[in-house]
C-alpha positions as CSV (number, residue, x, y, z in Angstrom):
1,M,0.0,0.0,0.0
2,P,1.4,3.5,-0.8
3,I,2.5,5.6,2.0
4,F,-0.3,8.2,1.2
5,D,-2.9,5.4,1.5
6,R,-1.6,4.2,4.8
7,H,-1.8,7.8,6.1
8,N,-5.4,8.0,5.0
9,R,-6.2,4.7,6.5
10,R,-4.8,5.9,9.9
11,D,-6.9,9.0,9.6
12,L,-10.0,6.9,9.0
13,D,-9.2,4.5,11.8
14,Q,-8.8,7.5,14.2
15,L,-12.0,9.1,13.0
16,V,-14.0,5.9,13.5
17,E,-12.5,5.5,17.0
18,E,-13.2,9.1,18.0
19,F,-16.8,8.9,16.6
20,I,-17.6,5.6,18.4
21,T,-16.0,6.5,21.8
22,T,-16.7,10.2,22.2
23,S,-19.5,12.7,21.4
24,K,-17.1,15.3,19.9
25,I,-18.0,14.7,16.3
26,N,-21.4,15.1,14.6
27,R,-22.6,13.6,11.4
28,R,-21.5,16.5,9.2
29,Q,-18.0,16.6,10.7
30,F,-17.7,12.9,10.2
31,L,-18.5,13.0,6.5
32,Q,-16.3,16.1,6.0
33,R,-13.3,14.3,7.6
34,A,-14.0,11.0,5.8
35,T,-14.1,12.7,2.4
36,A,-11.0,14.7,3.2
37,A,-9.3,11.3,3.8
38,G,-10.1,10.2,0.4
39,L,-13.6,8.6,0.6
40,S,-16.4,9.3,-1.9
41,I,-19.5,10.8,-0.3
42,S,-21.3,7.5,-0.7
43,A,-18.4,5.5,0.8
44,A,-18.3,8.0,3.7
45,S,-22.0,7.6,4.3
46,A,-21.8,3.9,4.3
47,L,-19.0,4.1,6.9
48,L,-21.0,6.5,9.0
49,E,-23.9,4.0,9.0
50,A,-21.6,1.2,9.9
51,C,-20.5,3.2,13.0
52,G,-24.1,3.7,14.1
53,G,-24.7,7.1,12.6
54,G,-26.9,6.2,9.7
55,T,-30.1,7.4,11.1
56,T,-30.1,11.1,11.2
57,T,-32.4,14.0,12.2
58,T,-31.1,16.6,9.8
59,G,-33.1,18.1,6.9
60,T,-36.9,18.4,6.5
61,P,-38.8,15.3,7.8
62,S,-41.5,13.6,5.7
63,T,-45.1,14.5,6.7
64,V,-47.4,11.9,7.9
65,S,-51.0,11.9,9.3
66,S,-50.5,8.9,11.6
67,I,-47.8,6.8,13.2
68,D,-47.4,3.2,14.4
69,V,-46.3,2.4,17.9
70,L,-45.2,-1.0,19.0
71,T,-45.5,-1.5,22.7
72,V,-45.3,-4.2,25.3
73,W,-47.9,-2.5,27.6
74,S,-51.2,-4.2,28.2
75,G,-54.1,-3.9,30.7
76,N,-54.1,-0.7,32.9
77,E,-50.7,0.3,31.4
78,L,-52.1,0.2,27.8
79,A,-55.2,2.1,28.9
80,N,-53.1,4.8,30.4
81,F,-50.9,5.0,27.4
82,K,-53.9,5.3,25.2
83,L,-55.0,8.3,27.3
84,Q,-51.8,9.9,26.3
85,T,-52.1,9.1,22.6
86,A,-55.7,10.6,22.6
87,A,-54.3,13.7,24.1
88,F,-51.5,13.8,21.5
89,K,-54.0,13.4,18.6
90,Q,-56.2,16.2,20.1
91,K,-53.1,18.4,20.3
92,T,-51.4,17.7,16.9
93,G,-54.1,16.0,14.8
94,I,-51.7,13.0,14.3
95,N,-53.3,9.6,14.9
96,V,-51.4,7.0,16.8
97,N,-51.9,3.3,15.8
98,V,-51.0,1.1,18.9
99,E,-50.0,-2.5,18.6
100,S,-49.3,-4.4,21.9
101,T,-47.3,-7.6,22.2
102,R,-46.0,-9.4,25.2
103,D,-43.1,-10.6,23.0
104,L,-41.9,-7.3,21.9
105,P,-38.2,-8.2,21.3
106,T,-39.0,-11.0,18.9
107,V,-41.6,-9.1,17.0
108,L,-39.4,-5.9,16.8
109,N,-36.4,-7.9,15.6
110,T,-38.5,-9.6,12.9
111,R,-39.8,-6.3,11.7
112,V,-36.3,-4.9,11.7
113,R,-35.0,-7.7,9.7
114,G,-37.9,-7.2,7.3
115,N,-37.1,-3.6,6.9
116,N,-40.5,-2.8,8.3
117,P,-39.8,-1.2,11.6
118,P,-42.5,0.7,13.6
119,D,-42.4,4.4,13.7
120,V,-41.9,4.3,17.5
121,T,-41.4,1.5,20.0
122,G,-40.0,0.9,23.4
123,S,-39.4,-1.7,26.0
124,P,-38.2,-2.2,29.6
125,G,-34.5,-2.3,30.0
126,T,-31.8,-1.1,27.5
127,S,-30.2,-4.2,25.9
128,Q,-32.2,-4.2,22.7
129,F,-32.3,-0.4,22.6
130,Q,-28.5,-0.1,22.8
131,T,-28.1,-2.8,20.1
132,L,-30.4,-1.0,17.7
133,A,-28.7,2.3,18.4
134,S,-25.3,0.8,17.7
135,Q,-26.5,-0.4,14.4
136,G,-27.9,3.1,13.4
137,K,-31.5,1.9,13.6
138,I,-32.8,4.6,15.9
139,V,-33.3,8.2,15.4
140,A,-31.0,10.4,17.4
141,L,-33.0,13.0,19.3
142,D,-30.3,15.7,20.0
143,N,-31.7,17.9,17.2
144,I,-35.4,17.1,17.9
145,L,-35.7,17.7,21.5
146,N,-34.8,20.9,23.3
147,M,-31.7,19.6,25.0
148,S,-31.4,22.5,27.4
149,Q,-34.8,21.8,28.7
150,I,-34.1,18.1,28.8
151,Q,-31.0,18.5,30.7
152,Q,-32.9,20.7,33.2
153,N,-35.7,18.2,33.6
154,Y,-33.9,14.9,33.9
155,A,-31.0,13.9,36.1
156,K,-27.7,12.9,34.4
157,T,-28.2,9.2,35.4
158,W,-31.5,9.2,33.4
159,L,-30.0,10.8,30.3
160,D,-27.1,8.4,30.4
161,Y,-29.6,5.7,30.6
162,V,-31.2,6.6,27.2
163,S,-28.0,7.7,25.4
164,Y,-25.5,5.9,23.3
165,N,-22.1,7.2,22.2
166,G,-22.9,10.5,23.6
167,H,-26.3,11.0,21.7
168,L,-29.7,10.9,23.1
169,Y,-31.9,8.2,21.5
170,G,-34.7,7.6,23.9
171,V,-37.3,9.2,26.2
172,L,-38.5,7.7,29.5
173,P,-42.4,7.7,29.7
174,K,-42.4,6.1,33.3
175,A,-40.3,4.3,35.8
176,N,-40.6,2.3,39.1
177,S,-38.2,2.0,42.0
178,K,-37.1,-1.1,43.9
179,G,-35.2,0.9,46.5
180,T,-38.2,1.0,48.9
181,I,-38.6,-0.5,52.4
182,W,-42.2,-0.4,53.6
183,Y,-43.3,0.3,57.2
184,N,-46.2,1.5,59.4
185,P,-45.3,5.1,60.6
186,K,-47.8,4.9,63.5
187,Q,-46.1,1.8,64.8
188,F,-42.8,3.3,64.5
189,Q,-43.9,6.2,66.5
190,A,-45.6,4.1,69.1
191,N,-42.6,2.0,69.6
192,G,-40.0,4.6,69.4
193,Y,-38.4,3.2,66.3
194,T,-36.2,5.5,64.1
195,V,-36.0,5.2,60.3
196,P,-32.5,3.9,59.5
197,T,-30.3,5.7,56.8
198,D,-27.5,3.1,56.5
199,W,-27.2,-0.6,56.6
200,N,-25.8,-0.9,60.0
201,G,-28.7,1.1,61.3
202,L,-31.2,-1.2,59.5
203,V,-29.5,-4.3,61.0
204,A,-29.5,-2.6,64.5
205,L,-33.2,-1.7,64.2
206,S,-34.0,-5.3,63.1
207,S,-32.2,-6.7,66.2
208,K,-33.9,-4.1,68.4
209,I,-37.3,-5.3,67.3
210,A,-36.4,-8.9,67.5
211,S,-35.0,-8.6,71.0
212,S,-38.5,-7.3,72.2
213,G,-40.0,-10.6,71.0
214,K,-41.5,-9.2,67.8
215,Y,-40.7,-10.1,64.2
216,P,-39.1,-7.2,62.5
217,W,-39.5,-8.4,58.9
218,A,-42.1,-9.9,56.6
219,M,-40.8,-11.7,53.5
220,G,-42.2,-14.0,50.9
221,V,-40.6,-15.2,47.6
222,A,-43.1,-17.7,46.4
223,S,-44.6,-16.8,42.9
224,G,-45.1,-20.0,41.0
225,A,-42.5,-20.8,38.3
226,A,-40.9,-17.4,38.8
227,S,-40.2,-18.0,42.6
228,G,-37.1,-16.4,43.9
229,W,-37.1,-13.0,42.1
230,P,-38.0,-11.1,45.2
231,A,-35.0,-12.4,46.9
232,C,-32.9,-11.5,43.8
233,D,-34.2,-7.9,44.1
234,W,-32.7,-7.8,47.6
235,I,-29.3,-9.0,46.3
236,D,-29.5,-6.7,43.2
237,Q,-30.1,-3.6,45.4
238,I,-27.4,-4.6,47.9
239,Y,-24.9,-5.2,45.1
240,L,-25.5,-1.8,43.5
241,S,-25.4,0.1,46.8
242,Q,-22.2,-1.6,47.8
243,N,-20.2,-1.8,44.6
244,G,-21.7,0.9,42.3
245,P,-22.8,0.8,38.6
246,D,-19.5,-0.1,36.9
247,M,-19.2,-3.4,38.9
248,S,-22.9,-4.0,38.6
249,D,-22.5,-3.9,34.8
250,K,-19.6,-6.2,34.9
251,W,-21.6,-8.6,36.9
252,I,-24.4,-8.6,34.4
253,A,-22.1,-9.1,31.6
254,H,-20.2,-11.9,33.4
255,K,-17.0,-9.9,33.3
256,I,-16.5,-11.0,37.0
257,P,-17.3,-14.6,38.2
258,W,-20.2,-15.4,40.4
259,T,-17.6,-16.6,42.9
260,D,-16.2,-13.1,43.1
261,S,-16.0,-11.8,46.7
262,S,-18.4,-8.9,45.8
263,V,-21.2,-11.2,44.8
264,K,-20.6,-13.5,47.8
265,N,-20.7,-10.4,50.1
266,A,-24.1,-9.3,48.6
267,F,-25.6,-12.7,49.2
268,Q,-24.1,-12.6,52.8
269,M,-25.6,-9.2,53.5
270,F,-29.0,-10.4,52.3
271,G,-28.3,-13.3,54.7
272,Q,-28.1,-10.9,57.6
273,I,-31.7,-10.2,57.1
274,V,-33.2,-13.5,55.9
275,H,-31.3,-15.5,58.5
276,G,-31.3,-13.0,61.3
277,N,-32.2,-14.4,64.7
278,H,-36.0,-14.0,65.3
279,Y,-36.2,-11.7,62.3
280,I,-38.9,-13.6,60.2
281,N,-41.6,-15.8,61.8
282,G,-41.2,-19.4,60.7
283,A,-38.1,-18.7,58.6
284,P,-36.8,-20.1,56.3
285,A,-39.8,-22.4,55.4
286,S,-42.3,-19.6,55.8
287,I,-40.4,-17.4,53.3
288,L,-40.3,-20.1,50.7
289,A,-44.0,-20.8,51.1
290,T,-45.4,-17.3,51.4
291,G,-46.3,-15.2,48.3
292,F,-44.6,-11.8,48.1
293,Q,-48.0,-10.0,47.9
294,D,-49.3,-11.7,51.0
295,A,-46.2,-10.9,52.9
296,S,-46.6,-7.2,52.2
297,Y,-49.8,-7.3,54.2
298,L,-48.1,-8.3,57.5
299,P,-46.9,-4.8,58.8
300,Y,-50.5,-3.5,58.4
301,A,-52.3,-6.2,60.3
302,S,-53.8,-5.4,63.6
303,P,-51.8,-6.0,65.6
304,P,-48.8,-6.0,63.2
305,K,-47.2,-9.2,62.4
306,A,-44.1,-7.5,61.1
307,Y,-42.7,-4.1,60.9
308,L,-40.5,-4.0,57.7
309,Y,-41.1,-5.2,54.3
310,Y,-38.8,-4.8,51.2
311,L,-40.1,-4.7,47.6
312,G,-40.6,-2.3,44.8
313,D,-42.8,0.8,44.9
314,F,-45.6,-1.2,43.2
315,T,-46.2,-2.6,46.7
316,L,-48.3,0.5,47.2
317,G,-51.1,-1.1,45.1
318,F,-51.0,-4.3,47.2
319,I,-51.4,-2.2,50.4
320,T,-54.1,0.1,49.2
321,T,-56.2,-2.7,47.7
322,Q,-56.0,-4.8,50.9
323,F,-56.4,-1.9,53.3
324,P,-58.4,0.8,51.6
325,S,-59.1,2.7,54.8
326,L,-55.4,3.2,55.5
327,K,-54.1,6.7,54.9
328,A,-51.0,7.4,52.8
329,G,-48.0,8.7,54.8
330,T,-49.7,8.2,58.1
331,D,-50.6,4.4,58.2
332,Y,-48.2,3.3,55.5
333,N,-45.1,4.7,54.0
334,F,-41.7,3.6,52.8
335,F,-38.1,4.8,53.4
336,S,-35.3,4.6,50.8
337,F,-33.0,1.5,50.9
338,P,-30.2,2.5,53.3
339,T,-26.9,3.5,52.2
340,I,-24.2,0.8,52.2
341,N,-21.3,2.5,50.6
342,A,-21.3,6.3,51.0
343,Q,-19.7,6.6,47.5
344,Y,-22.9,5.2,46.0
345,A,-25.4,6.8,48.3
346,G,-28.7,7.3,46.4
347,A,-28.2,4.4,44.1
348,V,-31.6,2.8,43.1
349,T,-32.5,-0.3,41.3
350,G,-35.9,-0.7,39.5
351,G,-37.5,-0.7,36.1
352,A,-37.8,2.0,33.4
353,D,-39.6,1.9,30.0
354,V,-37.5,3.4,27.2
355,M,-39.3,4.7,24.1
356,F,-37.5,5.4,20.8
357,A,-38.2,6.3,17.3
358,M,-37.2,4.3,14.3
359,K,-38.3,6.5,11.5
360,D,-37.8,10.3,11.1
361,N,-40.9,12.1,10.2
362,N,-43.0,14.9,11.6
363,G,-45.2,12.5,13.5
364,T,-42.4,10.8,15.4
365,R,-40.6,14.1,16.0
366,Q,-43.7,15.6,17.6
367,F,-44.5,12.4,19.4
368,M,-41.1,12.1,21.0
369,Q,-41.3,15.7,22.1
370,Y,-44.6,15.1,23.6
371,M,-43.8,11.9,25.4
372,S,-40.7,13.5,27.0
373,S,-42.9,16.4,28.4
374,A,-44.4,16.9,31.8
375,E,-47.7,17.4,29.9
376,A,-47.9,13.9,28.6
377,Q,-46.4,12.1,31.7
378,T,-48.8,13.9,34.1
379,I,-51.7,12.1,32.3
380,W,-50.3,8.8,33.2
381,I,-49.1,9.4,36.8
382,K,-52.5,10.9,37.8
383,Q,-53.8,7.3,37.2
384,G,-51.4,5.8,39.7
385,G,-49.0,2.8,39.4
386,A,-46.0,4.6,38.0
387,S,-43.7,7.4,38.5
388,S,-42.2,10.0,36.2
389,V,-38.6,10.9,36.3
390,N,-39.1,14.3,34.8
391,K,-38.6,16.9,37.5
392,A,-41.0,19.2,35.8
393,V,-43.9,16.9,36.7
394,N,-45.7,18.4,39.7
395,L,-45.5,16.1,42.7
396,S,-49.1,17.3,43.8
397,D,-50.4,15.6,40.6
398,Y,-49.7,12.0,42.1
399,P,-52.7,10.3,43.7
400,N,-51.0,10.4,47.2
401,A,-48.0,11.6,49.0
402,V,-46.4,8.2,49.2
403,Q,-46.4,7.9,45.3
404,A,-45.2,11.4,45.1
405,N,-42.2,10.4,47.4
406,A,-41.4,7.4,45.2
407,A,-41.2,9.8,42.2
408,K,-39.0,12.1,44.1
409,Q,-36.6,9.3,45.0
410,L,-36.4,8.5,41.2
411,T,-36.0,12.1,40.1
412,T,-33.2,12.7,42.5
413,A,-31.4,9.4,42.1
414,T,-27.6,9.7,41.6
415,I,-27.3,6.2,40.2
416,F,-30.1,4.1,38.5
417,R,-29.8,0.6,37.2
418,P,-32.6,-1.9,36.2
419,S,-32.5,-5.0,38.5
420,Q,-29.5,-7.0,37.5
421,D,-31.3,-10.3,37.2
422,D,-33.7,-8.7,34.7
423,Q,-30.7,-7.9,32.5
424,M,-29.1,-11.2,32.5
425,P,-29.7,-13.9,29.8
426,T,-33.0,-15.8,30.6
427,A,-31.2,-19.1,31.6
428,M,-28.9,-17.1,33.9
429,E,-31.8,-15.2,35.4
430,S,-33.7,-18.4,36.1
431,A,-30.6,-20.0,37.7
432,F,-30.1,-16.8,39.9
433,W,-33.8,-17.2,41.1
434,K,-33.3,-20.8,42.0
435,A,-29.9,-20.1,43.7
436,S,-31.6,-17.5,45.9
437,L,-34.1,-20.0,47.1
438,A,-31.3,-22.4,47.8
439,Y,-29.5,-19.9,49.8
440,I,-32.5,-19.1,51.9
441,A,-33.0,-22.8,52.7
442,N,-29.2,-23.6,53.2
443,P,-27.0,-20.7,53.8
444,G,-24.0,-22.9,54.6
445,Q,-24.0,-24.0,51.0
446,L,-23.2,-20.6,49.6
447,D,-19.9,-21.4,48.1
448,S,-21.3,-24.4,46.3
449,I,-24.4,-22.3,45.2
450,L,-22.1,-19.7,43.7
451,S,-19.9,-22.2,42.1
452,G,-23.0,-23.8,40.4
453,L,-24.0,-20.3,39.2
454,E,-20.5,-19.7,37.7
455,S,-20.7,-23.1,35.8
456,T,-24.1,-22.0,34.4
457,A,-22.7,-18.6,33.4
458,K,-19.8,-20.3,31.5
459,S,-22.3,-22.2,29.5
460,V,-24.8,-19.4,29.0
461,Y,-22.4,-16.6,28.0
462,T,-20.4,-18.6,25.7
463,S,-23.3,-20.3,23.8
């Protein structure tokens, strides 16, 4: 190869590396530098597309009178979403055709391979979203949304969550927290209990309650074929709070083994609660036999059969349905999962729905603008059952103060990650669930349990 060509090749290699790993180069600059290095405009465009920059938001978008949205939502969630789309149509005149499927990843992949993607879609988690963004299949929103307003309304952890290679590709219609420990404020006051802020304080409170002959914790992990996930939620939140997001991501991707001390420590910290002396009535057999929803009722029985219960903010629905006369904030409330490592204070696990556009037209542009707004998200949150992570949403619009506090926890989160087990391959997630049950039943077998998980991981992640 001539010296000149080698020099150009180095320039192109450097350009690609800079575009993929930083946000310093936009599409126009990429094309200019690629053509300066000797590529034709068509070759430069092809290289840009290969780097994940093929779907752009420049120029005048095509005009449409309707858009298609593919979603996983059903039931009340779908009904709430349709309230939003109806308001969008009234506002813009653009109709939204909604298709719902419980197997969104498969349907979406089929449509993408068939070159027939929906205008807009979305799903819980980020795996498929990031893959499609890396392939240039998603419309970047940097030039569509008012980024100054977006940065004002959303914490950095949320913008990072829906970004790829320094560009914003998604919006967040709603989210849920799993950093919530439920309790009865009246009982706390009557017994002189103080809400703990760190892990040692949580264990100390638990031991104080147990020493008085009462049971501090309610816990149930039974849920049919999916038994075990409530225990994994414990371990997930502990791991993130102890080790932070980078280690959490490595654990998910099996870049650290299941036998790593950080994973073992998360199990053992969970064990401080689940195997605590006089912490849970009838443990461990009762934990394995009790449904997670039934367990949530125990702190609110009269007299209370427990004083603390850990599960996501959706527990609010269980409590209000079972005890409709209880008052939010007075008879039931939650406190944030206590700090374990001060470096990661405010870290929250949970679930968040990501919505993204796969076609660039006037309909999708307006729809993404709308769905990112407090106006649209307020419609949903007024119905209950979910939180907005948009700071511009008025907390007074939530059905009650407890749900408003759950939203506040999310909008101010310093670190957010979806529950780690939810992001693992299905076979690994299932093995994790079963392992959590085995640990509850036989804590002395932890080393063997983790070794078994590592064997599963070696098979799953290399297949």
